[in-house]
PLY file of the C-alpha trace (Angstrom):
ply
format ascii 1.0
element vertex 353
property float x
property float y
property float z
element edge 352
property int vertex1
property int vertex2
end_header
-5.35 13.39 21.78
-3.37 16.58 21.40
-2.51 18.85 18.52
1.12 17.83 18.93
0.18 14.41 17.48
-1.32 15.81 14.31
-0.04 13.72 11.41
-0.22 14.79 7.78
-1.11 11.69 5.75
-0.15 12.42 2.16
-2.07 10.16 -0.18
-4.28 9.18 2.74
-7.36 8.51 0.59
-5.69 5.63 -1.21
-5.82 1.93 -0.44
-3.10 1.64 2.20
-3.43 5.28 3.24
-7.12 5.01 4.15
-6.51 1.92 6.28
-3.62 3.70 7.99
-5.81 6.74 8.73
-8.11 4.45 10.71
-5.18 2.88 12.53
-3.77 6.30 13.41
-7.11 7.38 14.85
-7.28 4.25 16.99
-3.73 4.94 18.24
-4.60 8.48 19.38
-3.17 10.46 16.48
-5.00 13.25 14.65
-4.62 12.44 10.94
-5.03 15.19 8.35
-5.34 13.85 4.80
-3.66 15.64 1.88
-4.64 14.00 -1.41
-5.25 15.01 -5.02
-7.85 12.22 -5.42
-6.40 11.09 -8.72
-6.63 7.53 -7.42
-7.92 7.97 -3.85
-11.52 8.06 -2.64
-13.22 10.44 -0.23
-15.63 7.66 0.71
-12.71 5.70 2.18
-12.15 8.33 4.88
-13.93 8.74 8.23
-16.24 11.76 8.14
-14.55 13.49 11.07
-11.05 13.51 9.52
-9.81 16.78 8.05
-9.25 16.47 4.30
-7.32 18.85 2.05
-7.52 18.36 -1.69
-4.11 19.27 -3.00
-1.19 18.05 -5.06
2.47 17.69 -4.15
3.22 19.25 -7.53
1.74 22.46 -6.06
4.13 23.41 -3.22
2.15 26.51 -2.14
-0.93 24.34 -1.49
1.19 21.99 0.60
2.67 24.86 2.59
-0.81 26.24 3.28
-1.92 22.85 4.58
1.05 22.63 6.93
0.55 26.19 8.14
-3.13 25.53 8.84
-2.77 22.21 10.68
0.80 22.37 12.08
1.55 18.63 11.85
4.32 17.16 13.95
4.82 14.18 11.61
4.15 13.01 8.07
3.16 9.67 6.59
3.95 9.72 2.87
1.98 7.41 0.55
1.54 9.57 -2.54
3.12 7.86 -5.56
2.52 6.15 -8.85
2.71 2.44 -8.07
2.51 0.20 -11.15
5.86 -1.40 -12.09
4.69 -2.29 -15.60
3.49 1.23 -16.32
6.77 2.61 -15.04
8.59 0.71 -17.78
6.66 2.49 -20.54
6.21 5.89 -18.85
9.23 6.44 -16.58
8.90 10.22 -16.76
5.60 10.03 -14.86
7.29 8.01 -12.10
10.35 10.20 -11.69
8.21 13.35 -11.57
5.50 12.02 -9.27
7.58 9.81 -6.99
10.87 11.72 -6.80
10.31 15.37 -7.71
7.05 15.63 -5.78
8.60 13.87 -2.78
11.29 16.56 -2.77
8.55 19.18 -2.57
7.15 17.39 0.48
10.52 17.02 2.20
11.40 20.66 1.58
8.08 21.72 3.12
8.75 19.46 6.11
12.16 21.04 6.67
10.71 24.53 6.34
8.13 23.82 9.06
10.57 22.03 11.35
8.95 18.60 11.06
11.35 15.93 12.27
9.42 12.66 11.77
8.34 10.99 8.52
7.21 7.49 7.60
7.76 6.67 3.94
5.86 4.15 1.85
8.69 2.31 0.11
8.60 -1.03 -1.66
10.13 -4.46 -2.07
10.71 -3.34 -5.66
13.86 -1.63 -4.37
15.52 -5.07 -4.29
14.88 -5.97 -7.94
15.84 -9.58 -8.66
17.18 -10.64 -5.24
19.77 -13.38 -5.01
18.44 -14.60 -1.68
15.05 -15.54 -0.27
13.67 -14.45 2.10
15.16 -11.00 1.55
16.85 -9.16 4.44
17.05 -5.37 4.52
20.77 -5.40 3.74
20.33 -7.36 0.49
21.68 -5.58 -2.61
19.33 -2.97 -4.08
19.12 -3.43 -7.84
15.64 -2.33 -8.97
14.51 -3.80 -12.27
11.94 -1.13 -13.08
11.68 2.66 -12.68
9.04 2.28 -9.97
11.51 0.49 -7.69
14.27 2.89 -8.70
12.19 5.92 -7.67
11.41 4.40 -4.28
15.09 3.69 -3.68
16.06 7.23 -4.71
13.66 8.68 -2.14
15.14 6.41 0.54
18.59 7.81 -0.28
17.25 11.36 -0.20
15.67 10.75 3.20
18.98 9.63 4.67
20.65 12.78 3.33
17.85 15.00 4.69
18.35 13.44 8.11
22.08 14.17 8.07
21.65 17.71 6.78
18.37 18.86 8.31
17.45 16.46 11.11
14.41 14.96 9.36
14.34 11.42 10.77
12.43 8.83 8.79
11.49 5.18 8.64
10.99 3.66 5.21
8.71 0.64 5.06
9.51 -1.71 2.20
6.30 -3.59 1.87
5.68 -6.56 -0.24
2.25 -7.28 -1.79
-0.44 -5.30 0.02
-3.66 -7.29 0.06
-6.97 -7.83 1.79
-9.38 -5.26 3.18
-10.64 -3.97 6.50
-12.62 -6.83 8.10
-15.62 -4.50 8.42
-15.94 -4.56 4.64
-16.33 -0.77 4.63
-13.07 0.05 2.82
-10.81 -1.93 0.54
-8.76 -2.03 -2.64
-10.11 0.24 -5.39
-7.25 1.04 -7.73
-8.19 2.49 -11.14
-5.79 0.05 -12.81
-6.85 -3.43 -11.71
-3.41 -5.02 -11.84
-3.02 -6.77 -8.47
-3.48 -10.52 -8.55
-5.98 -10.97 -5.69
-8.09 -8.06 -6.91
-8.06 -9.42 -10.48
-9.06 -12.90 -9.30
-11.99 -11.65 -7.24
-13.23 -9.32 -9.97
-13.14 -12.32 -12.30
-15.24 -14.25 -9.80
-17.74 -11.37 -9.80
-17.95 -11.40 -13.59
-16.27 -8.02 -13.89
-13.49 -9.64 -15.95
-13.83 -12.37 -18.56
-10.68 -14.23 -17.54
-8.10 -14.39 -14.81
-4.86 -13.51 -16.57
-1.71 -15.18 -15.26
1.41 -13.39 -16.45
4.31 -15.81 -16.78
4.30 -19.57 -16.31
8.00 -20.18 -16.96
9.56 -18.59 -13.88
12.14 -20.66 -11.91
9.55 -21.37 -9.19
7.86 -24.62 -8.10
4.82 -24.16 -10.38
6.30 -21.74 -12.90
4.34 -18.70 -11.76
5.70 -15.76 -9.82
5.89 -16.03 -6.03
4.96 -13.11 -3.79
4.68 -12.34 -0.09
1.11 -11.11 0.57
0.75 -8.86 3.58
-2.66 -7.75 4.83
-3.35 -4.05 4.50
-4.39 -3.75 8.17
-1.06 -5.24 9.22
0.64 -2.70 6.96
-1.34 0.08 8.62
-0.19 -1.14 12.03
3.42 -1.09 10.81
3.05 2.60 9.92
1.69 3.40 13.37
4.53 1.53 15.03
7.10 3.26 12.84
5.66 6.64 13.80
5.69 5.70 17.48
9.34 4.67 17.16
10.23 8.03 15.63
8.35 9.82 18.41
10.51 7.88 20.88
13.69 9.05 19.12
14.40 6.23 16.65
17.04 6.89 14.02
16.42 6.89 10.27
16.05 3.31 9.08
14.26 0.98 6.67
12.26 -2.16 7.40
10.69 -4.96 5.40
6.99 -5.56 6.00
5.82 -8.99 4.92
4.77 -12.39 6.22
8.08 -14.05 5.43
6.28 -16.66 3.33
5.55 -16.65 -0.38
2.57 -17.83 -2.41
2.57 -18.40 -6.16
0.07 -16.79 -8.49
-1.45 -20.22 -9.11
-1.88 -20.71 -5.36
-3.61 -17.36 -5.11
-6.00 -18.19 -7.93
-6.72 -21.64 -6.47
-7.41 -20.12 -3.06
-9.64 -17.44 -4.57
-11.71 -20.21 -6.15
-11.99 -21.95 -2.79
-13.02 -18.78 -0.95
-15.57 -17.65 -3.53
-16.80 -21.07 -4.61
-16.57 -19.85 -8.21
-14.28 -21.46 -10.83
-12.15 -18.92 -12.66
-11.41 -19.09 -16.37
-7.65 -18.71 -16.64
-5.67 -17.07 -19.41
-1.94 -17.78 -19.53
0.08 -14.83 -20.82
3.80 -14.03 -21.19
5.69 -12.43 -18.34
5.26 -8.71 -17.77
8.40 -6.64 -18.20
10.07 -5.82 -14.90
8.43 -8.56 -12.82
10.91 -10.58 -10.70
10.29 -14.30 -10.15
10.22 -14.30 -6.34
9.82 -11.61 -3.69
9.56 -12.83 -0.11
10.39 -10.72 2.93
12.55 -11.41 5.90
10.51 -9.40 8.46
12.68 -10.31 11.43
13.95 -6.81 12.20
10.57 -5.07 12.30
9.23 -7.81 14.53
12.18 -7.51 16.90
12.79 -3.76 16.89
9.29 -2.32 16.46
7.31 -5.13 18.08
5.22 -5.62 14.96
3.36 -8.91 14.53
0.95 -9.61 11.65
-2.59 -10.64 12.60
-3.50 -12.08 9.21
-1.10 -14.91 8.49
-3.09 -17.24 6.22
-3.77 -16.62 2.54
-7.37 -17.79 2.95
-8.23 -15.18 5.58
-6.50 -12.43 3.60
-8.55 -13.28 0.51
-11.73 -13.65 2.59
-11.48 -10.03 3.77
-10.83 -8.88 0.20
-13.84 -10.92 -1.02
-16.07 -9.32 1.60
-15.07 -5.91 0.23
-15.33 -6.72 -3.48
-18.54 -8.71 -3.11
-20.27 -5.78 -1.41
-18.55 -3.11 -3.56
-18.48 -4.57 -7.09
-17.95 -1.10 -8.56
-15.55 0.09 -5.86
-16.97 3.05 -3.92
-19.59 3.96 -6.51
-22.09 1.27 -5.45
-22.38 -0.77 -2.28
-24.34 -3.97 -1.83
-25.49 -5.13 1.58
-26.00 -8.88 2.04
-29.40 -9.65 3.58
-28.35 -13.05 4.91
-24.59 -12.88 5.45
-21.60 -12.74 3.15
-22.44 -15.89 1.30
-26.17 -15.19 1.01
-28.14 -14.88 -2.18
-30.28 -11.89 -1.25
-28.82 -8.42 -1.88
-30.07 -4.90 -1.62
-28.37 -2.07 -3.48
-27.25 1.17 -1.92
-26.12 3.77 -4.44
-23.71 6.24 -2.88
-24.10 9.94 -3.39
-21.52 11.66 -5.57
0 1
1 2
2 3
3 4
4 5
5 6
6 7
7 8
8 9
9 10
10 11
11 12
12 13
13 14
14 15
15 16
16 17
17 18
18 19
19 20
20 21
21 22
22 23
23 24
24 25
25 26
26 27
27 28
28 29
29 30
30 31
31 32
32 33
33 34
34 35
35 36
36 37
37 38
38 39
39 40
40 41
41 42
42 43
43 44
44 45
45 46
46 47
47 48
48 49
49 50
50 51
51 52
52 53
53 54
54 55
55 56
56 57
57 58
58 59
59 60
60 61
61 62
62 63
63 64
64 65
65 66
66 67
67 68
68 69
69 70
70 71
71 72
72 73
73 74
74 75
75 76
76 77
77 78
78 79
79 80
80 81
81 82
82 83
83 84
84 85
85 86
86 87
87 88
88 89
89 90
90 91
91 92
92 93
93 94
94 95
95 96
96 97
97 98
98 99
99 100
100 101
101 102
102 103
103 104
104 105
105 106
106 107
107 108
108 109
109 110
110 111
111 112
112 113
113 114
114 115
115 116
116 117
117 118
118 119
119 120
120 121
121 122
122 123
123 124
124 125
125 126
126 127
127 128
128 129
129 130
130 131
131 132
132 133
133 134
134 135
135 136
136 137
137 138
138 139
139 140
140 141
141 142
142 143
143 144
144 145
145 146
146 147
147 148
148 149
149 150
150 151
151 152
152 153
153 154
154 155
155 156
156 157
157 158
158 159
159 160
160 161
161 162
162 163
163 164
164 165
165 166
166 167
167 168
168 169
169 170
170 171
171 172
172 173
173 174
174 175
175 176
176 177
177 178
178 179
179 180
180 181
181 182
182 183
183 184
184 185
185 186
186 187
187 188
188 189
189 190
190 191
191 192
192 193
193 194
194 195
195 196
196 197
197 198
198 199
199 200
200 201
201 202
202 203
203 204
204 205
205 206
206 207
207 208
208 209
209 210
210 211
211 212
212 213
213 214
214 215
215 216
216 217
217 218
218 219
219 220
220 221
221 222
222 223
223 224
224 225
225 226
226 227
227 228
228 229
229 230
230 231
231 232
232 233
233 234
234 235
235 236
236 237
237 238
238 239
239 240
240 241
241 242
242 243
243 244
244 245
245 246
246 247
247 248
248 249
249 250
250 251
251 252
252 253
253 254
254 255
255 256
256 257
257 258
258 259
259 260
260 261
261 262
262 263
263 264
264 265
265 266
266 267
267 268
268 269
269 270
270 271
271 272
272 273
273 274
274 275
275 276
276 277
277 278
278 279
279 280
280 281
281 282
282 283
283 284
284 285
285 286
286 287
287 288
288 289
289 290
290 291
291 292
292 293
293 294
294 295
295 296
296 297
297 298
298 299
299 300
300 301
301 302
302 303
303 304
304 305
305 306
306 307
307 308
308 309
309 310
310 311
311 312
312 313
313 314
314 315
315 316
316 317
317 318
318 319
319 320
320 321
321 322
322 323
323 324
324 325
325 326
326 327
327 328
328 329
329 330
330 331
331 332
332 333
333 334
334 335
335 336
336 337
337 338
338 339
339 340
340 341
341 342
342 343
343 344
344 345
345 346
346 347
347 348
348 349
349 350
350 351
351 352
C-alpha cells in the first residue's frame, strides 16, 4: 500500500460506509474516515483506520483533513437518507445532501483530487415506467431525497467538465444484510428499513411488523424492492474506484440484483430464517414510496466486472439476523452465542463508551 492510494471516506462510519472501509482495506487502499457521527458508529471501524470527526458543514475542518492526509480519491456517503422524512423536512435534505456535497467537491477541486465515488440512489428514478430499470430511464424523483441525489449527480458531471473531477455515481437499490462475520451491520437511528424492522420485531424490540401499503399494483399488493447485500455494495465502490484509477470517465451505474421481492415476501422469509412468527400491522402507504424498484445491473456487471455474491433473499436476511441477534441494541451491547447462531445460551458483552 502507498500513500497515493489514500482514500477519504466521507460518512465512513455509517452502514454502507463501514462495510466499504473494510473492502477498501482488503483491496490495498488506505481509507481515512471523515464522519460527524450523527448516525455513524466508531465501533464499526477497524482500530487501525484513521478517523477524523468533522462535518461537511464545516469546510475548514474538511480542508484540514485533506491537508493532513493528502487523499488521492474520495468516496462520498454522507447524506440524510430517509425518503419519508425528506417529504416533511426537505430543508434538511437540501442542506445536508446538496449544500454540504458542494463543500466537499470544492475542497476536492482545491486539493487537485480527480477521483470520486458518489453514493447515489434508485430514488433518482421516482416512479419508473419500466422494470427492471436501466440507467437511461427517465429521472423523475418523487421525494426530495431522490431529488437531492439527482442534483448532486448533475453537479458532478459539471465539475468534471469544468475542473476535471471524474466521478462514478452508484445508484443502489435497497441495501441489506450485514458482514458475514456478524461484527458490523445495520444500525440506523431511525429503524425504517423493512428487513431491519422485521428482525427487530422478531427480537421483541418492536411490538408489530408494520407493512406500509397493501394496495400497490404488484402481485401481492405490497411494494416490491431489489435487495442488494451491503458487502456486494462495498465491492461495487471498490470497483468503481479502481475504474477511475484506470482512467474511466464520469458515469453512473445501477447496483442491484435485478430481481425484486415484495414486502410480504421479506416478512415471510424473515419468519422462516428466525423461526419466529411476526405480528403484522397493515398501514396506509407512506408518502413518496414508489410501487416497484428493481435494477437492471447489466452495465456494472459488463463494464466494471461486478458480480454479487449474495443472490438469495434467505442468505441476505441470515447475515442480517446474525448481526441483529448478537447486537440487539446496535453497537451498545453485543451478545455472543455459546452454541452457535441458533443456540439458546448467551453471554453478554457490554461495550465501553
